[in-house]
N, CA, C and O of each residue as an XYZ file, in Angstrom:
376
protein
N       5.131    -22.452    -66.372
C       4.682    -23.264    -65.269
C       5.384    -22.903    -63.957
O       4.741    -22.816    -62.911
N       6.676    -22.698    -64.013
C       7.445    -22.374    -62.816
C       6.966    -21.047    -62.249
O       6.842    -20.882    -61.036
N       6.697    -20.103    -63.148
C       6.223    -18.793    -62.729
C       4.866    -18.910    -62.022
O       4.617    -18.206    -61.044
N       4.000    -19.784    -62.506
C       2.679    -19.991    -61.922
C       2.794    -20.642    -60.538
O       2.051    -20.281    -59.625
N       3.722    -21.600    -60.375
C       3.925    -22.263    -59.083
C       4.452    -21.272    -58.051
O       4.088    -21.347    -56.878
N       5.301    -20.350    -58.475
C       5.827    -19.330    -57.566
C       4.708    -18.415    -57.075
O       4.682    -18.023    -55.909
N       3.777    -18.076    -57.982
C       2.643    -17.218    -57.599
C       1.747    -17.933    -56.600
O       1.296    -17.336    -55.622
N       1.491    -19.213    -56.847
C       0.636    -19.990    -55.934
C       1.335    -20.144    -54.582
O       0.697    -20.006    -53.538
N       2.611    -20.423    -54.591
C       3.371    -20.549    -53.352
C       3.376    -19.231    -52.576
O       3.199    -19.226    -51.357
N       3.576    -18.121    -53.274
C       3.554    -16.807    -52.641
C       2.164    -16.500    -52.081
O       2.041    -15.952    -50.986
N       1.118    -16.855    -52.834
C      -0.260    -16.627    -52.386
C      -0.547    -17.433    -51.118
O      -1.184    -16.929    -50.193
N      -0.078    -18.686    -51.074
C      -0.271    -19.518    -49.881
C       0.431    -18.904    -48.664
O      -0.111    -18.909    -47.558
N       1.637    -18.378    -48.879
C       2.377    -17.748    -47.782
C       1.657    -16.502    -47.278
O       1.577    -16.268    -46.072
N       1.135    -15.707    -48.203
C       0.411    -14.490    -47.817
C      -0.847    -14.848    -47.037
O      -1.151    -14.217    -46.024
N      -1.582    -15.858    -47.503
C      -2.806    -16.285    -46.808
C      -2.452    -16.822    -45.414
O      -3.149    -16.522    -44.444
N      -1.387    -17.604    -45.308
C      -0.967    -18.138    -44.016
C      -0.591    -17.018    -43.055
O      -0.988    -17.038    -41.890
N       0.166    -16.052    -43.534
C       0.567    -14.919    -42.690
C      -0.650    -14.111    -42.260
O      -0.729    -13.677    -41.111
N      -1.603    -13.905    -43.173
C      -2.818    -13.155    -42.837
C      -3.617    -13.882    -41.765
O      -4.102    -13.259    -40.821
N      -3.756    -15.190    -41.903
C      -4.493    -15.975    -40.900
C      -3.760    -15.936    -39.559
O      -4.390    -15.829    -38.507
N      -2.451    -16.020    -39.599
C      -1.661    -15.968    -38.377
C      -1.821    -14.623    -37.681
O      -2.009    -14.579    -36.465
N      -1.750    -13.540    -38.420
C      -1.935    -12.201    -37.848
C      -3.338    -12.055    -37.265
O      -3.504    -11.505    -36.176
N      -4.354    -12.547    -37.990
C      -5.730    -12.481    -37.495
C      -5.862    -13.242    -36.172
O      -6.502    -12.767    -35.234
N      -5.251    -14.424    -36.111
C      -5.332    -15.237    -34.894
C      -4.658    -14.525    -33.720
O      -5.185    -14.524    -32.608
N      -3.513    -13.929    -33.965
C      -2.798    -13.226    -32.895
C      -3.603    -12.034    -32.394
O      -3.719    -11.825    -31.186
N      -4.160    -11.254    -33.314
C      -4.967    -10.091    -32.927
C      -6.192    -10.537    -32.136
O      -6.560     -9.905    -31.145
N      -6.821    -11.623    -32.573
C      -8.005    -12.134    -31.874
C      -7.657    -12.581    -30.456
O      -8.403    -12.297    -29.519
N      -6.544    -13.269    -30.292
C      -6.125    -13.731    -28.966
C      -5.839    -12.533    -28.054
O      -6.205    -12.556    -26.879
N      -5.203    -11.509    -28.570
C      -4.899    -10.322    -27.764
C      -6.179     -9.637    -27.323
O      -6.301     -9.240    -26.164
N      -7.142     -9.491    -28.238
C      -8.423     -8.858    -27.875
C      -9.151     -9.673    -26.817
O      -9.695     -9.117    -25.864
N      -9.160    -10.981    -26.984
C      -9.852    -11.830    -26.018
C      -9.169    -11.774    -24.654
O      -9.844    -11.830    -23.626
N      -7.858    -11.667    -24.630
C      -7.141    -11.564    -23.357
C      -7.504    -10.277    -22.638
O      -7.665    -10.268    -21.418
N      -7.634     -9.185    -23.393
C      -8.053     -7.919    -22.783
C      -9.448     -8.052    -22.184
O      -9.705     -7.566    -21.083
N     -10.341     -8.708    -22.906
C     -11.710     -8.908    -22.401
C     -11.679     -9.762    -21.138
O     -12.371     -9.458    -20.166
N     -10.883    -10.826    -21.145
C     -10.776    -11.688    -19.962
C     -10.220    -10.931    -18.766
O     -10.668    -11.136    -17.638
N      -9.259    -10.067    -18.999
C      -8.705     -9.257    -17.903
C      -9.765     -8.325    -17.331
O      -9.840     -8.132    -16.117
N     -10.586     -7.744    -18.211
C     -11.676     -6.874    -17.759
C     -12.666     -7.665    -16.904
O     -13.100     -7.196    -15.852
N     -13.018     -8.860    -17.360
C     -13.949     -9.695    -16.594
C     -13.350    -10.108    -15.256
O     -14.063    -10.168    -14.254
N     -12.056    -10.390    -15.225
C     -11.407    -10.771    -13.968
C     -11.444     -9.612    -12.975
O     -11.667     -9.820    -11.782
N     -11.226     -8.395    -13.465
C     -11.287     -7.215    -12.598
C     -12.700     -7.017    -12.062
O     -12.891     -6.715    -10.884
N     -13.680     -7.190    -12.931
C     -15.072     -7.058    -12.497
C     -15.416     -8.119    -11.458
O     -16.122     -7.839    -10.489
N     -14.920     -9.328    -11.658
C     -15.189    -10.404    -10.695
C     -14.573    -10.079     -9.335
O     -15.190    -10.327     -8.299
N     -13.368     -9.529     -9.334
C     -12.732     -9.141     -8.066
C     -13.541     -8.064     -7.366
O     -13.726     -8.118     -6.150
N     -14.029     -7.080     -8.128
C     -14.846     -6.018     -7.539
C     -16.138     -6.575     -6.963
O     -16.557     -6.181     -5.874
N     -16.766     -7.486     -7.687
C     -18.009     -8.091     -7.194
C     -17.752     -8.935     -5.950
O     -18.571     -8.946     -5.031
N     -16.624     -9.641     -5.911
C     -16.282    -10.416     -4.711
C     -16.120     -9.502     -3.503
O     -16.564     -9.829     -2.403
N     -15.485     -8.361     -3.714
C     -15.312     -7.402     -2.615
C     -16.665     -6.878     -2.152
O     -16.888     -6.712     -0.953
N     -17.570     -6.617     -3.092
C     -18.912     -6.147     -2.724
C     -19.678     -7.217     -1.967
O     -20.425     -6.909     -1.039
N     -19.499     -8.470     -2.356
C     -20.178     -9.571     -1.660
C     -19.675     -9.672     -0.231
O     -20.467     -9.845      0.695
N     -18.364     -9.567     -0.042
C     -17.792     -9.628      1.312
C     -18.335     -8.484      2.163
O     -18.696     -8.681      3.323
N     -18.388     -7.299      1.585
C     -18.903     -6.138      2.318
C     -20.380     -6.324      2.675
O     -20.806     -5.981      3.777
N     -21.150     -6.865      1.742
C     -22.576     -7.090      1.998
C     -22.776     -8.147      3.084
O     -23.686     -8.028      3.904
N     -21.930     -9.179      3.094
C     -22.044    -10.205      4.135
C     -21.718     -9.628      5.510
O     -22.363     -9.974      6.499
N     -20.708     -8.741      5.574
C     -20.375     -8.102      6.845
C     -21.528     -7.230      7.324
O     -21.871     -7.237      8.507
N     -22.117     -6.487      6.409
C     -23.269     -5.647      6.760
C     -24.421     -6.514      7.239
O     -25.086     -6.188      8.222
N     -24.654     -7.621      6.542
C     -25.722     -8.537      6.930
C     -25.481     -9.090      8.328
O     -26.409     -9.192      9.130
N     -24.244     -9.443      8.617
C     -23.915     -9.968      9.945
C     -24.170     -8.917     11.023
O     -24.718     -9.229     12.081
N     -23.772     -7.672     10.755
C     -24.011     -6.592     11.723
C     -25.503     -6.383     11.935
O     -25.955     -6.195     13.065
N     -26.267     -6.415     10.845
C     -27.715     -6.229     10.970
C     -28.369     -7.382     11.716
O     -29.301     -7.170     12.493
N     -27.890     -8.599     11.487
C     -28.436     -9.747     12.217
C     -28.142     -9.639     13.708
O     -28.992     -9.968     14.536
N     -26.934     -9.175     14.054
C     -26.603     -8.981     15.468
C     -27.488     -7.900     16.080
O     -27.969     -8.036     17.205
N     -27.693     -6.834     15.329
C     -28.550     -5.751     15.823
C     -29.993     -6.243     15.964
O     -30.689     -5.878     16.911
N     -30.428     -7.062     15.027
C     -31.789     -7.609     15.070
C     -31.993     -8.463     16.317
O     -33.056     -8.423     16.937
N     -30.965     -9.241     16.685
C     -31.059    -10.086     17.869
C     -31.145     -9.251     19.145
O     -31.776     -9.663     20.118
N     -30.508     -8.075     19.140
C     -30.457     -7.250     20.343
C     -31.545     -6.190     20.406
O     -31.613     -5.440     21.381
N     -32.391     -6.109     19.398
C     -33.343     -5.004     19.319
C     -34.358     -5.004     20.472
O     -34.880     -3.947     20.827
N     -34.638     -6.144     21.045
C     -35.620     -6.198     22.132
C     -34.968     -6.167     23.512
O     -35.666     -6.233     24.524
N     -33.650     -6.069     23.568
C     -32.990     -6.032     24.872
C     -33.169     -4.646     25.495
O     -33.304     -3.645     24.791
N     -33.166     -4.612     26.798
C     -33.363     -3.340     27.484
C     -32.170     -2.393     27.246
O     -32.346     -1.176     27.195
N     -30.973     -2.947     27.102
C     -29.814     -2.102     26.833
C     -29.949     -1.377     25.489
O     -29.643     -0.190     25.375
N     -30.410     -2.107     24.488
C     -30.574     -1.502     23.162
C     -31.664     -0.429     23.187
O     -31.508      0.639     22.595
N     -32.743     -0.716     23.861
C     -33.847      0.252     23.947
C     -33.375      1.521     24.654
O     -33.699      2.626     24.219
N     -32.617      1.376     25.734
C     -32.087      2.552     26.433
C     -31.129      3.336     25.535
O     -31.163      4.566     25.515
N     -30.290      2.640     24.806
C     -29.335      3.303     23.921
C     -30.050      4.115     22.842
O     -29.680      5.257     22.570
N     -31.069      3.524     22.235
C     -31.826      4.235     21.196
C     -32.552      5.422     21.801
O     -32.587      6.501     21.210
N     -33.132      5.227     22.978
C     -33.857      6.320     23.627
C     -32.919      7.484     23.930
O     -33.298      8.641     23.745
N     -31.711      7.201     24.387
C     -30.756      8.269     24.691
C     -30.237      8.952     23.429
O     -30.257     10.178     23.325
N     -29.775      8.154     22.476
C     -29.088      8.712     21.315
C     -30.021      9.344     20.289
O     -29.698     10.382     19.712
N     -31.151      8.737     20.064
C     -32.006      9.220     18.978
C     -33.208     10.031     19.457
O     -33.721     10.887     18.737
N     -33.641      9.751     20.667
C     -34.847     10.427     21.148
C     -34.562     11.404     22.286
O     -35.475     12.063     22.783
N     -33.309     11.497     22.695
C     -32.927     12.363     23.814
C     -33.774     12.113     25.053
O     -34.186     13.053     25.734
N     -34.027     10.860     25.338
C     -34.785     10.469     26.532
C     -33.803      9.888     27.545
O     -32.824      9.238     27.178
N     -34.082     10.133     28.831
C     -33.184      9.689     29.889
C     -33.998      9.108     31.029
O     -35.187      9.392     31.167
N     -33.349      8.295     31.843
C     -34.018      7.712     33.000
C     -34.296      8.799     34.039
O     -33.595      9.810     34.082
N     -35.310      8.595     34.870
C     -35.583      9.563     35.933
C     -34.364      9.684     36.857
O     -33.675      8.699     37.124
N     -34.118     10.880     37.329
C     -32.999     11.190     38.216
C     -31.630     10.945     37.568
O     -30.627     10.829     38.271
N     -31.587     10.869     36.267
C     -30.314     10.688     35.569
C     -29.768     12.062     35.187
O     -30.489     12.901     34.645
N     -28.496     12.277     35.474
C     -27.897     13.565     35.150
C     -27.283     13.517     33.768
O     -26.613     12.553     33.399
N     -27.521     14.566     33.016
C     -27.006     14.651     31.673
C     -26.056     15.830     31.592
O     -26.418     16.951     31.948
N     -24.867     15.586     31.135
C     -23.886     16.644     30.976
C     -23.676     16.901     29.496
O     -23.472     15.973     28.713
N     -23.727     18.167     29.122
C     -23.547     18.539     27.732
C     -22.257     19.325     27.631
O     -22.061     20.309     28.344
N     -21.396     18.895     26.760
C     -20.117     19.557     26.540
C     -20.311     20.573     25.424
O     -20.546     20.206     24.273
N     -20.211     21.845     25.772
C     -20.404     22.869     24.759
C     -19.081     23.588     24.519
O     -18.597     24.333     25.372
N     -18.517     23.355     23.363
C     -17.269     24.010     22.989
C     -17.581     25.017     21.906
O     -17.874     24.660     20.765
N     -17.515     26.281     22.281
C     -17.828     27.349     21.292
C     -16.656     28.230     21.093
O     -16.720     29.177     20.308
């Protein structure tokens, strides 16, 4: 009988240790996953901030698109158009 109780006691200890090890391993894996998600969330927050800044710049540009200053700027920079009697100087460094 004593020998049988020792086996049962030893079996209970082994099962307890196995469950404890499983729980520890599971917690460590979940912590790694949580850290990965936290990093992804930080990256997404940075992208959101960048997108909001871009949106703000585009909204400002949208408000100014019909102004005469904006039209002149686009005509000069993108279409190489200039006002009559306006002198254009080209810097050529070769």
